[in-house]
Steps between C-alpha positions, in 0.01 A plus 500: 500500500583439130352731239320282242675503164797703623842348568689613812859618475750726671679779312819657631506879468825652619542233763139529618261210442161576347258207528236491230267283295472548124291359219257573220538661161476855375621841620673494841298587812655522847278429803593625848340411834440689822537462877510249665483272198703352215462463125246224574238774546456488120406130490139567393592760237838399353376199297250718314761767436746237375263419213577843355829607656839372609432530871776547757379498862782598737560513873608847609833541674451386859194287427433142402808327366682814382812634672457652845799724571524657845376854527729802499472826700359696205271210394634531146509124446122492525426821315248457222776621267723208601214252481397626157862473386507132600200429287608697195825303518317170532278577203802600295670172593193320364532694173230762565636850441153659505194365679172577674463470877214444744557537873276442798560691825880524557549370148293792376735741675795329335320523164440873555869563569597276208285703261671820619856368500475287185253674266662344194453152648144504637242504222187490717440468873219390729485566873255318729345639817740785570538874462849657480717468811571871515128576487429271795766647727421859400131454582528275804212544742336294770295296250805399297716435807230274642440305180869476410637454853765262366672783309591661831564178690737344247722809472589495871877457557717269706328174412171582673264376226731213408496372858126537545407342165761229551319373811224358277548588132224267382241668723617844390481410130162331522357784707634753249338314210172476693491870585577614146267261315146580395205267455566399140685181400706368794875454484616147422630309802786343305615848397478620860711204613766610253490855629540368855801291400675793334406759762607286796867547404644766738690647205170551316341669801799735526501566126131584493550749784788653304267531201267719708788689665627586154154623402502742795850631429708453186201437274358836604838660428496350151142620449588851617807515274288438191174654620426629152550165331192326369416151387488536122388152401132398517401409856219271616379529860285234668392491863267309730159656545492372861855614569638802684631669185145515366367637828770760561611631159393598153741243362495607135541867592802417716670326209409774253709734713813301406421326170390616155273219379298340780199271490351243737218397730424317822456123498316280754656419834764652720872554461603179321360563151677216312369244749166648608389617154704289256248506214456876508873559550591270212245661271628850574866402462439319170312796356757753617813311396359378167668781299833450678663331201445815297624747765 
């Protein structure tokens, strides 16, 4: 699904293709999507942001039209560090040495790692409907394991989730979207069709499993190695008031454990804030990123 007002292109970063759409005028703002979606998840929000910013919406490594390398035993290729490195390289190739970033779901985890690894690059960051990965694994209980069953299914080895999802990827994707949505604005069918197209590629199914395997292994190692590191740039946190994060966690408190300057609030709907609550999400992002040119 095209993003209105943004032109699609592919940027080569060290031999790895990063698919993105870019447009608008003003300070640069990178938008990152979550599972099991693509950069099209920003289609209701990106046009409004492009009136004030140079918007770059990118597909994460392994998703959409970006490169999908095979996994490795240590899952390093799908570490959030590697994924963040792709995107910093892509932004640099576009001429953006410093920029703001907003990430939903998996994109939020990449944005978190990016802010830690590249503090001189990231001016401001927003994360949507997540709390830190390390927090979730450290505090796993029956309620979290039930709500986030996919975290433990997708990390299984030897092709188990790939085979099961591959039997009917469209059903799996649509059922995932249904389960995680609230009762606010529904997801657009044309966007869902695009997610189905991208996700039905066996390489994308494998890559998305590797994303979660990395989160349960090498990402935790990276988090443990810099346990004292904090996000120093201003951080906005949004989450769905009908979602599991809202029900299970004090979301702002979780982020204040790892970041210095945190603000945010819940928005209507479930997990998919940019699509279920586009007006509220856009308003919050515009207000938060407005000073970015002066940072």
